C-alpha angles and dihedrals in degrees: 000000000000108000132183126198116200106203121036097211127123096298098038094048094046097045092041091056093045093051089048089051088053091057105267123128107243133193121194115206127191134156089220103094093190090056092049093046090052092051091047088056088058095254126128105216095211131049117259121143114252099007096100091055093047091050090053089054099045106032113121090356104072102347128056132178127214147158092212103109097179095055093041095052095043095051100047130071099193116052123189120200106212103160126135123272102195123188121264120218092271092053096255121128119263107229097186093112093046089053091049090052090050090051091054092051092046092050099047106029110124101171141016110304137184110225115200119198107210097159113101103256137172119272110282097023096113089058089050090051088055089053094044092055100036097051116166119259104026093098093213123137114281122249127217119224131215134183110218108170121207123229100189121149116211109243093030100040096124093055091043091054094046095041108028124175089228143345115229118202117187113190140132092204123084095206093051091049092050090051089054090050089053092048092053098036092121093060118091101194123109116285121214117198114197143134123299092248093051091048090052091049092048090061095048094042092048095052092042092052092051089048088051091055090052095049091043094054090045090055090049089048091056090053089048089054089056099047099036100250124142109242091200091063090046093050092048092049092049094045093055087069106093090214090062107027127197099264118112093006095112109119116222145104095331135249129313139155132095099303120039099047093043096044094047091051093047092051089049090052092048090050093049092047088056095045091246105112117197103222096180092052091050089058091046089058093044094050091049093051090052097052094090090052091050091051093050088047091056090051094049092052086064098034108025094189123039093179110135090353115137105241118187118205116200111199134023105183117089090243136359125279094033137081092215112127098174110135089351110168088216089077093050087054091049090054091053092046090052089052088051088053092236122162101245129204120176136194132188128166092227114007122086120203117245121239088255090071096037088055088056089060099261112143124210125207123195091208120064093209092050089050091054095056110123091354116165094195134007121210120197108206103162123042099227115164084232089076094045089055098048119118095248093188087060089049090049090055095056103041123093095214119024100223125134127183108191109202093182101039085239100149133060101253096204092053092048093050089058086071090057096255123149099232131188129173131181107285099006142049 
């Protein structure tokens, strides 16, 4: 099938490559020429394991990248909208890019098309996209619209796209739904056919529930800190219950990234707009926002003043195996350390600090051991395997004060303590 993706961001690039790998002919469209030029050179401009290799295999064979909207829309029958929907100040989703994509399709459509909204959008948006494109009076062929939410996790997106738990297809049109079945015929996971609104809600409800698990276990972890119980044992015991499962029960600094924070806020806005406030979800958001404060509070119980203390921060991305720093709690912690007038040195295996942070006096080291030299406290803020695999005896020999606060419970505390470190995680000491 001939498939177009409008928006070569994280989702569009990943899903475009996967569909090409499955044998479809894919065009990737974006107005950002620099982004398209980079992809046409065979380079993925963000870090996601496996994508670079897949691009090398499929480029100019089954996937092509362009800025020519007219040609791209005219030549493809299935059109995915995979543009960003960033949060506005009030927490609602900004649909400006979705509207621009709809305008392009409306302007250049020359035959019946199936338009698939894959961007995460507020409930009812897919129906609006149908109206925006099929406006009365233009006498052009009608398009059918589908909501097909994505459930990709940064850091494991390729595997998630190739081996999804389910494929959700939201459409009120039989032909459009059958086209989606044909597109995904090589996938063996469960398919759920439903309405566009239900498909939109499935995405928001799924992410909000996972965010709830994270905030819940972080609340339990804080209680465990108080009553001297190991949260890791508690999480394991809970996760062995099939009704609960082990996923998203890792206590730490909370969730970040481009999805959970945004989706929780948008669902809260939708609920308030419909006079049906979601009180539990409000607390989920509140707990998550307070995790950085809680972490700094733990540190200051041990080291009351951080002024002129060398503090080493390990990890800048919001999670491992990605270079995404959107809503990363590491940056909230950096802000607080700056307010405390600490001397800050950071390390991340992938992420490079922007000049904004360097101008604030934050120093970045490319080598984790070099960063640790003369450190008075080490903070682990992203659970990269890189930090699990460090020679911690070597680290112990270069620090000034052997203190580690592990915001992701990355390390084995008992092993670390053998090197005479003072070690604290979230929910255990």
